[in-house]
A tleap script that builds the chain and sets N, CA, C and O, in Angstrom:
source leaprc.protein.ff14SB
mol = sequence {
  NMET ALA GLN GLY ASP LYS SER ALA TYR THR
  ASP LYS GLN LYS ARG GLN ALA GLN HIE ILE
  GLU GLU SER TYR GLU LYS ARG GLY VAL SER
  ASP LYS GLU ALA GLU LYS ARG ALA TRP ALA
  THR VAL ASN LYS GLN ASP GLY GLY GLY LYS
  LYS SER GLY SER GLY ARG GLY LYS CSER
}
set mol.1.N position { -54.591 36.878 20.463 }
set mol.1.CA position { -53.233 37.392 20.584 }
set mol.1.C position { -53.273 38.889 20.302 }
set mol.1.O position { -53.794 39.316 19.271 }
set mol.2.N position { -52.744 39.658 21.181 }
set mol.2.CA position { -52.723 41.104 21.032 }
set mol.2.C position { -51.774 41.512 19.915 }
set mol.2.O position { -50.793 40.826 19.629 }
set mol.3.N position { -52.080 42.617 19.306 }
set mol.3.CA position { -51.208 43.109 18.244 }
set mol.3.C position { -49.836 43.411 18.825 }
set mol.3.O position { -49.727 44.073 19.857 }
set mol.4.N position { -48.799 42.933 18.175 }
set mol.4.CA position { -47.445 43.161 18.652 }
set mol.4.C position { -46.917 42.047 19.538 }
set mol.4.O position { -45.735 42.045 19.882 }
set mol.5.N position { -47.772 41.092 19.917 }
set mol.5.CA position { -47.364 39.968 20.763 }
set mol.5.C position { -46.685 38.918 19.889 }
set mol.5.O position { -47.293 38.392 18.957 }
set mol.6.N position { -45.431 38.618 20.190 }
set mol.6.CA position { -44.658 37.691 19.355 }
set mol.6.C position { -44.530 36.296 19.987 }
set mol.6.O position { -43.695 35.499 19.559 }
set mol.7.N position { -45.355 36.000 21.001 }
set mol.7.CA position { -45.215 34.736 21.726 }
set mol.7.C position { -45.551 33.513 20.877 }
set mol.7.O position { -45.112 32.411 21.202 }
set mol.8.N position { -46.313 33.675 19.805 }
set mol.8.CA position { -46.694 32.525 18.982 }
set mol.8.C position { -45.619 32.158 17.953 }
set mol.8.O position { -45.772 31.183 17.217 }
set mol.9.N position { -44.553 32.923 17.904 }
set mol.9.CA position { -43.496 32.668 16.938 }
set mol.9.C position { -42.425 31.766 17.527 }
set mol.9.O position { -42.140 31.823 18.724 }
set mol.10.N position { -41.836 30.937 16.681 }
set mol.10.CA position { -40.753 30.062 17.127 }
set mol.10.C position { -39.473 30.886 17.271 }
set mol.10.O position { -39.379 32.009 16.775 }
set mol.11.N position { -38.497 30.305 17.958 }
set mol.11.CA position { -37.200 30.985 18.104 }
set mol.11.C position { -36.572 31.241 16.741 }
set mol.11.O position { -35.955 32.283 16.520 }
set mol.12.N position { -36.729 30.293 15.833 }
set mol.12.CA position { -36.165 30.445 14.491 }
set mol.12.C position { -36.795 31.639 13.771 }
set mol.12.O position { -36.091 32.417 13.128 }
set mol.13.N position { -38.109 31.786 13.876 }
set mol.13.CA position { -38.778 32.908 13.235 }
set mol.13.C position { -38.327 34.232 13.852 }
set mol.13.O position { -38.150 35.222 13.142 }
set mol.14.N position { -38.144 34.249 15.164 }
set mol.14.CA position { -37.679 35.466 15.833 }
set mol.14.C position { -36.276 35.838 15.376 }
set mol.14.O position { -35.982 37.014 15.160 }
set mol.15.N position { -35.397 34.828 15.227 }
set mol.15.CA position { -34.030 35.091 14.746 }
set mol.15.C position { -34.064 35.608 13.310 }
set mol.15.O position { -33.323 36.527 12.960 }
set mol.16.N position { -34.929 35.015 12.475 }
set mol.16.CA position { -35.041 35.474 11.093 }
set mol.16.C position { -35.474 36.941 11.050 }
set mol.16.O position { -34.904 37.739 10.306 }
set mol.17.N position { -36.473 37.288 11.841 }
set mol.17.CA position { -36.967 38.665 11.860 }
set mol.17.C position { -35.877 39.626 12.319 }
set mol.17.O position { -35.731 40.717 11.769 }
set mol.18.N position { -35.112 39.216 13.329 }
set mol.18.CA position { -34.030 40.072 13.831 }
set mol.18.C position { -32.982 40.307 12.741 }
set mol.18.O position { -32.513 41.429 12.554 }
set mol.19.N position { -32.625 39.258 12.036 }
set mol.19.CA position { -31.627 39.367 10.972 }
set mol.19.C position { -32.126 40.272 9.842 }
set mol.19.O position { -31.381 41.111 9.336 }
set mol.20.N position { -33.382 40.095 9.455 }
set mol.20.CA position { -33.972 40.918 8.396 }
set mol.20.C position { -34.024 42.378 8.838 }
set mol.20.O position { -33.718 43.283 8.061 }
set mol.21.N position { -34.414 42.598 10.095 }
set mol.21.CA position { -34.493 43.955 10.630 }
set mol.21.C position { -33.128 44.640 10.585 }
set mol.21.O position { -33.029 45.796 10.174 }
set mol.22.N position { -32.080 43.937 11.004 }
set mol.22.CA position { -30.728 44.500 10.978 }
set mol.22.C position { -30.311 44.853 9.555 }
set mol.22.O position { -29.658 45.870 9.323 }
set mol.23.N position { -30.691 44.008 8.614 }
set mol.23.CA position { -30.353 44.254 7.217 }
set mol.23.C position { -31.012 45.540 6.711 }
set mol.23.O position { -30.374 46.341 6.029 }
set mol.24.N position { -32.286 45.734 7.047 }
set mol.24.CA position { -32.974 46.962 6.646 }
set mol.24.C position { -32.333 48.184 7.294 }
set mol.24.O position { -32.168 49.216 6.644 }
set mol.25.N position { -31.969 48.072 8.572 }
set mol.25.CA position { -31.364 49.209 9.270 }
set mol.25.C position { -30.025 49.602 8.645 }
set mol.25.O position { -29.690 50.785 8.583 }
set mol.26.N position { -29.266 48.615 8.185 }
set mol.26.CA position { -27.987 48.909 7.511 }
set mol.26.C position { -28.214 49.704 6.231 }
set mol.26.O position { -27.351 50.469 5.799 }
set mol.27.N position { -29.395 49.512 5.627 }
set mol.27.CA position { -29.712 50.220 4.388 }
set mol.27.C position { -30.354 51.583 4.635 }
set mol.27.O position { -30.758 52.263 3.692 }
set mol.28.N position { -30.449 51.983 5.916 }
set mol.28.CA position { -30.935 53.317 6.228 }
set mol.28.C position { -32.412 53.415 6.554 }
set mol.28.O position { -32.941 54.522 6.650 }
set mol.29.N position { -33.097 52.292 6.729 }
set mol.29.CA position { -34.515 52.313 7.091 }
set mol.29.C position { -34.609 52.556 8.601 }
set mol.29.O position { -33.780 52.057 9.362 }
set mol.30.N position { -35.608 53.315 9.029 }
set mol.30.CA position { -35.766 53.613 10.460 }
set mol.30.C position { -36.017 52.325 11.252 }
set mol.30.O position { -36.467 51.319 10.704 }
set mol.31.N position { -35.715 52.380 12.551 }
set mol.31.CA position { -35.857 51.197 13.408 }
set mol.31.C position { -37.273 50.633 13.370 }
set mol.31.O position { -37.472 49.431 13.193 }
set mol.32.N position { -38.243 51.512 13.538 }
set mol.32.CA position { -39.638 51.059 13.602 }
set mol.32.C position { -40.095 50.464 12.263 }
set mol.32.O position { -40.756 49.426 12.237 }
set mol.33.N position { -39.748 51.110 11.176 }
set mol.33.CA position { -40.123 50.623 9.849 }
set mol.33.C position { -39.409 49.312 9.535 }
set mol.33.O position { -39.996 48.410 8.937 }
set mol.34.N position { -38.144 49.206 9.937 }
set mol.34.CA position { -37.387 47.972 9.705 }
set mol.34.C position { -38.041 46.802 10.439 }
set mol.34.O position { -38.139 45.700 9.898 }
set mol.35.N position { -38.489 47.047 11.673 }
set mol.35.CA position { -39.148 45.988 12.442 }
set mol.35.C position { -40.453 45.560 11.763 }
set mol.35.O position { -40.736 44.366 11.664 }
set mol.36.N position { -41.240 46.521 11.300 }
set mol.36.CA position { -42.502 46.211 10.614 }
set mol.36.C position { -42.242 45.358 9.379 }
set mol.36.O position { -42.910 44.348 9.156 }
set mol.37.N position { -41.268 45.774 8.583 }
set mol.37.CA position { -40.955 45.051 7.348 }
set mol.37.C position { -40.433 43.649 7.640 }
set mol.37.O position { -40.764 42.696 6.935 }
set mol.38.N position { -39.621 43.532 8.679 }
set mol.38.CA position { -39.046 42.232 9.026 }
set mol.38.C position { -40.147 41.242 9.397 }
set mol.38.O position { -40.153 40.114 8.906 }
set mol.39.N position { -41.073 41.652 10.256 }
set mol.39.CA position { -42.147 40.740 10.674 }
set mol.39.C position { -43.109 40.468 9.521 }
set mol.39.O position { -43.651 39.367 9.418 }
set mol.40.N position { -43.326 41.450 8.656 }
set mol.40.CA position { -44.170 41.219 7.486 }
set mol.40.C position { -43.539 40.167 6.580 }
set mol.40.O position { -44.240 39.332 6.009 }
set mol.41.N position { -42.219 40.208 6.451 }
set mol.41.CA position { -41.506 39.234 5.632 }
set mol.41.C position { -41.610 37.839 6.231 }
set mol.41.O position { -41.863 36.871 5.514 }
set mol.42.N position { -41.414 37.730 7.552 }
set mol.42.CA position { -41.528 36.425 8.220 }
set mol.42.C position { -42.942 35.884 8.052 }
set mol.42.O position { -43.123 34.699 7.772 }
set mol.43.N position { -43.942 36.739 8.221 }
set mol.43.CA position { -45.325 36.302 8.066 }
set mol.43.C position { -45.617 35.831 6.654 }
set mol.43.O position { -46.323 34.842 6.455 }
set mol.44.N position { -45.072 36.542 5.670 }
set mol.44.CA position { -45.297 36.160 4.278 }
set mol.44.C position { -44.639 34.822 3.975 }
set mol.44.O position { -45.219 33.997 3.269 }
set mol.45.N position { -43.443 34.594 4.494 }
set mol.45.CA position { -42.717 33.354 4.231 }
set mol.45.C position { -43.358 32.159 4.926 }
set mol.45.O position { -43.503 31.093 4.329 }
set mol.46.N position { -43.742 32.339 6.193 }
set mol.46.CA position { -44.175 31.214 7.016 }
set mol.46.C position { -45.661 31.198 7.338 }
set mol.46.O position { -46.155 30.220 7.900 }
set mol.47.N position { -46.371 32.238 7.002 }
set mol.47.CA position { -47.795 32.282 7.307 }
set mol.47.C position { -48.104 32.597 8.754 }
set mol.47.O position { -49.177 32.235 9.238 }
set mol.48.N position { -47.208 33.255 9.459 }
set mol.48.CA position { -47.460 33.667 10.836 }
set mol.48.C position { -46.790 32.772 11.851 }
set mol.48.O position { -45.908 31.978 11.522 }
set mol.49.N position { -47.223 32.912 13.094 }
set mol.49.CA position { -46.648 32.143 14.197 }
set mol.49.C position { -46.880 30.658 14.046 }
set mol.49.O position { -47.948 30.247 13.591 }
set mol.50.N position { -45.909 29.841 14.416 }
set mol.50.CA position { -45.976 28.394 14.204 }
set mol.50.C position { -46.027 27.567 15.478 }
set mol.50.O position { -46.156 26.345 15.395 }
set mol.51.N position { -45.931 28.182 16.660 }
set mol.51.CA position { -45.946 27.389 17.881 }
set mol.51.C position { -47.284 26.696 18.027 }
set mol.51.O position { -48.314 27.242 17.631 }
set mol.52.N position { -47.281 25.502 18.592 }
set mol.52.CA position { -48.530 24.782 18.776 }
set mol.52.C position { -49.448 25.585 19.674 }
set mol.52.O position { -49.002 26.266 20.598 }
set mol.53.N position { -50.730 25.496 19.389 }
set mol.53.CA position { -51.691 26.260 20.159 }
set mol.53.C position { -52.052 27.573 19.521 }
set mol.53.O position { -53.018 28.216 19.929 }
set mol.54.N position { -51.293 27.984 18.526 }
set mol.54.CA position { -51.631 29.232 17.835 }
set mol.54.C position { -52.603 28.916 16.698 }
set mol.54.O position { -52.581 27.821 16.134 }
set mol.55.N position { -53.424 29.857 16.381 }
set mol.55.CA position { -54.358 29.666 15.291 }
set mol.55.C position { -55.624 28.940 15.732 }
set mol.55.O position { -55.884 28.785 16.925 }
set mol.56.N position { -56.393 28.504 14.765 }
set mol.56.CA position { -57.684 27.863 15.047 }
set mol.56.C position { -57.512 26.375 15.250 }
set mol.56.O position { -56.692 25.732 14.597 }
set mol.57.N position { -58.280 25.852 16.144 }
set mol.57.CA position { -58.226 24.423 16.420 }
set mol.57.C position { -59.070 23.627 15.422 }
set mol.57.O position { -59.886 24.189 14.691 }
set mol.58.N position { -58.862 22.347 15.406 }
set mol.58.CA position { -59.639 21.471 14.534 }
set mol.58.C position { -60.958 21.136 15.203 }
set mol.58.O position { -61.017 20.925 16.415 }
set mol.59.N position { -62.015 21.087 14.404 }
set mol.59.CA position { -63.316 20.786 15.002 }
set mol.59.C position { -63.742 19.360 14.733 }
set mol.59.O position { -64.816 18.943 15.168 }
savepdb mol mol.pdb
quit
């Protein structure tokens, strides 16, 4: 998965990131920094993308 590719994330995770990003922007954080922080928060909470097929397979 290329850096910046959000295809492995569920719709719920994408909505969470959008909401977090908007919250940071309201507090005066730049757009780009708010997006970085939002996705970092989603990753910390959920451990990354959750769609099936993402990550390592079972051997």
